C-alpha positions as CSV (number, residue, x, y, z in Angstrom):
1,X,-41.1,52.7,-66.9
2,X,-39.2,55.0,-69.3
3,X,-35.8,55.6,-70.8
4,X,-33.8,58.2,-68.9
5,X,-31.1,58.5,-71.7
6,X,-30.5,57.6,-75.3
7,X,-29.9,53.8,-75.8
8,X,-26.5,54.6,-77.4
9,X,-25.0,56.3,-74.4
10,X,-21.4,55.0,-74.3
11,X,-20.8,55.7,-70.6
12,X,-23.9,53.7,-69.5
13,X,-23.1,50.9,-71.9
14,X,-19.6,50.6,-70.4
15,X,-21.1,50.4,-66.9
16,X,-23.5,47.7,-68.1
17,X,-20.6,45.6,-69.4
18,X,-18.7,46.0,-66.1
19,X,-21.8,45.0,-64.2
20,X,-22.4,41.9,-66.4
21,X,-18.8,40.9,-65.8
22,X,-19.0,41.4,-62.0
23,X,-16.3,44.1,-62.0
24,X,-18.2,46.9,-60.3
25,X,-17.9,47.9,-56.7
26,X,-20.8,47.3,-54.4
27,X,-21.6,51.0,-54.3
28,X,-21.6,51.3,-58.1
29,X,-23.8,48.2,-58.4
30,X,-26.4,49.7,-56.0
31,X,-26.4,53.0,-58.0
32,X,-26.8,51.2,-61.3
33,X,-29.5,48.9,-60.0
34,X,-31.5,51.9,-59.0
35,X,-31.2,53.3,-62.5
36,X,-32.2,49.9,-64.0
37,X,-35.5,49.9,-62.2
38,X,-36.5,53.0,-64.3
39,X,-34.7,52.3,-67.6
40,X,-36.0,49.7,-70.0
41,X,-33.2,50.4,-72.5
42,X,-30.5,49.5,-70.0
43,X,-32.4,46.4,-68.9
44,X,-32.5,45.1,-72.5
45,X,-28.8,46.0,-73.0
46,X,-27.8,44.2,-69.8
47,X,-29.8,41.2,-70.8
48,X,-28.0,41.0,-74.2
49,X,-24.6,41.7,-72.6
50,X,-25.1,38.9,-70.0
51,X,-26.0,36.5,-72.8
52,X,-22.7,37.3,-74.6
53,X,-20.7,37.0,-71.4
54,X,-22.2,33.6,-70.6
55,X,-21.5,32.3,-74.1
56,X,-17.9,33.5,-73.8
57,X,-17.5,31.8,-70.5
58,X,-18.8,28.5,-71.9
59,X,-16.3,28.7,-74.7
60,X,-13.3,29.0,-72.3
61,X,-11.7,25.7,-71.3
62,X,-11.6,24.9,-67.6
63,X,-8.0,25.2,-66.3
64,X,-6.8,23.9,-62.9
65,X,-5.1,26.7,-60.9
66,X,-1.4,26.4,-60.4
67,X,-0.1,25.0,-57.1
68,X,0.1,27.7,-54.4
69,X,-2.1,30.2,-56.3
70,X,-4.4,30.8,-53.3
71,X,-1.4,31.3,-51.0
72,X,0.0,33.9,-53.4
73,X,-3.4,35.7,-53.6
74,X,-3.7,35.7,-49.8
75,X,-0.1,37.0,-49.4
76,X,-0.8,39.8,-51.8
77,X,-4.0,40.8,-50.1
78,X,-2.2,41.1,-46.8
79,X,0.8,42.8,-48.3
80,X,3.2,39.9,-47.7
81,X,5.8,39.3,-50.3
82,X,5.4,35.6,-51.3
83,X,8.4,33.4,-51.3
84,X,9.5,32.5,-54.8
85,X,8.6,29.0,-55.8
86,X,11.6,26.7,-56.0
87,X,12.3,25.6,-59.5
88,X,12.6,21.9,-59.9
89,X,16.0,21.3,-61.5
90,X,17.4,18.0,-62.7
91,X,20.1,16.3,-60.7
92,X,23.5,17.6,-61.6
93,X,24.5,14.0,-62.1
94,X,21.5,12.9,-64.1
95,X,23.2,9.6,-64.9
96,X,22.5,8.4,-61.4
97,X,19.1,7.2,-62.6
98,X,20.2,5.8,-65.9
99,X,19.4,2.1,-66.4
100,X,21.8,-0.5,-67.8
101,X,22.8,0.0,-71.4
102,X,21.5,2.7,-73.8
103,X,19.3,0.3,-75.6
104,X,18.8,-3.4,-76.0
105,X,21.8,-5.1,-77.5
106,X,21.5,-6.9,-80.8
107,X,21.8,-10.7,-80.9
108,X,25.5,-10.4,-81.6
109,X,26.1,-8.8,-78.2
110,X,26.5,-5.2,-79.3
111,X,25.0,-2.0,-78.1
112,X,24.7,0.9,-80.6
113,X,24.1,4.6,-79.9
114,X,23.8,6.4,-83.2
115,X,24.9,10.0,-83.6
116,X,22.0,12.5,-83.2
117,X,21.4,16.2,-83.2
118,X,21.6,17.6,-79.6
119,X,19.0,20.2,-80.5
120,X,16.5,17.5,-81.1
121,X,14.4,16.9,-78.0
122,X,14.0,13.2,-78.8
123,X,17.8,12.7,-79.4
124,X,18.6,11.4,-75.9
125,X,20.3,14.5,-74.6
126,X,19.2,15.3,-71.0
127,X,19.6,18.5,-69.0
128,X,21.6,18.4,-65.8
129,X,21.3,20.6,-62.8
130,X,24.1,22.8,-64.2
131,X,22.9,25.5,-66.6
132,X,24.1,24.9,-70.1
133,X,25.3,21.4,-69.5
134,X,23.6,18.3,-71.1
135,X,24.5,14.7,-71.2
136,X,23.8,11.7,-73.3
137,X,23.9,8.1,-72.1
138,X,26.0,5.7,-74.2
139,X,26.4,2.7,-71.9
140,X,25.9,1.9,-68.2
141,X,27.4,-0.9,-66.3
142,X,26.2,-0.7,-62.7
143,X,28.0,-3.8,-61.6
144,X,31.3,-2.3,-62.5
145,X,30.2,1.2,-61.4
146,X,30.9,2.6,-64.9
147,X,29.1,5.0,-67.2
148,X,30.1,6.0,-70.7
149,X,28.5,9.2,-71.9
150,X,28.8,12.4,-73.9
151,X,28.7,15.8,-72.2
152,X,28.0,19.0,-74.0
153,X,28.6,22.4,-72.4
154,X,27.4,25.7,-73.8
155,X,29.8,28.7,-74.0
156,X,30.4,30.0,-70.6
157,X,28.9,27.0,-68.8
158,X,30.5,25.4,-65.8
159,X,30.3,22.1,-63.8
160,X,30.7,22.1,-60.0
161,X,33.7,20.7,-58.1
162,X,33.3,17.0,-57.3
163,X,35.2,14.0,-55.8
164,X,35.5,11.0,-58.1
165,X,33.9,7.7,-56.9
166,X,36.1,5.8,-59.4
167,X,38.6,6.4,-62.1
168,X,37.5,8.9,-64.8
169,X,38.7,9.3,-68.4
170,X,37.8,12.4,-70.4
171,X,38.5,13.1,-74.0
172,X,37.7,16.5,-75.6
173,X,36.0,16.0,-78.9
174,X,35.2,19.7,-79.6
175,X,35.9,23.1,-78.0
176,X,37.8,23.9,-74.8
177,X,37.6,22.9,-71.2
178,X,39.2,24.5,-68.2
179,X,40.2,22.2,-65.4
180,X,41.5,24.4,-62.7
181,X,44.4,26.2,-64.4
182,X,44.7,23.6,-67.1
183,X,43.0,24.3,-70.4
184,X,42.2,21.3,-72.6
185,X,41.4,21.7,-76.3
186,X,40.1,19.4,-79.0
187,X,42.0,16.1,-79.0
188,X,43.3,16.5,-75.4
189,X,42.7,13.8,-72.8
190,X,42.7,13.6,-69.0
191,X,42.6,10.8,-66.4
192,X,41.5,11.3,-62.8
193,X,42.1,8.6,-60.1
194,X,39.3,7.4,-57.8
195,X,39.1,9.7,-54.8
196,X,40.7,12.7,-56.6
197,X,38.9,16.0,-56.6
198,X,38.1,18.0,-59.7
199,X,37.8,21.7,-59.1
200,X,35.0,23.5,-60.9
201,X,35.3,22.9,-64.7
202,X,34.3,25.5,-67.2
203,X,34.4,26.3,-70.9
204,X,34.8,29.6,-72.8
205,X,33.6,28.6,-76.2
206,X,31.6,25.5,-75.4
207,X,32.7,21.9,-75.7
208,X,31.8,18.3,-76.4
209,X,33.3,15.6,-74.1
210,X,33.6,11.9,-74.1
211,X,33.5,10.6,-70.6
212,X,33.9,7.2,-68.9
213,X,33.3,7.7,-65.1
214,X,31.9,6.4,-61.9
215,X,28.2,6.5,-61.0
216,X,29.1,7.6,-57.5
217,X,30.9,10.9,-57.9
218,X,30.3,13.4,-55.0
219,X,29.4,17.0,-55.7
220,X,31.3,19.3,-53.3
221,X,30.3,22.6,-51.8
222,X,31.3,25.6,-53.8
223,X,34.0,26.5,-51.3
224,X,35.7,23.0,-51.6
C-alpha cells in the first residue's frame, strides 16, 4: 500500500470531507473507494474526518421535523408545487372565549383591570384575526351577553363588517376611526342598536377604543 499523492492535497481532502458527510454521488463514492484501497494517507484522513463529523452530530440537539415536511419533500421531488400551509389565525372576535370577569373580584365586590403597556406580551392584550387589531378584556358578563374591553388598532388597520348581537357603545380614547363615511376622533362616541350592521371600520393614524358590546356579533362577508 502506498501514497499516490501528497497528504496535503486540497482536492482530495475536500472529497474526503464530502464522503464522510455522505454528500457524494454513488459514482464518486465508487471512484474514491477504489483510490482509498491504495492510499494510506487518505484512509487516515478519512478516519479523522469521520471522527470529527460524528462528534459534531452528537453535539446537535434532536429536533422533530415540522408537520408536513415529508409531503413537501415528496412534492418537490416530483415537481409539484406544494400548497402553502394555512396560518393559524386567532378568532376575529377573540372575546368569544373570554371567561367571566377579568380577574377575581376583591371582597368588596370590585373588579380591577390596571393600565398596562400594550407592547408588553404579559399585559393582557390579545391579537385578533384582523391584522393590527388587538383587544384587552376588562369585564365579561355572559348572563347579560355583555363584554367590556379596550381595542387598539394600528395605523392603517381595519375591522370587518359585522351585525350586532346586542347594543354596542364605543368611545374613542385616542386617534381616529372611520365608520363608513363617518370619521370619529378622540372624545367621540357612537351607539349601535342590536341587529344593526357596522360596515368595515378602519383607522388612518391608529386608535384606542373603549367598547361595551355583545358576545354574539356576526362577522359578515366582505361584500355585505
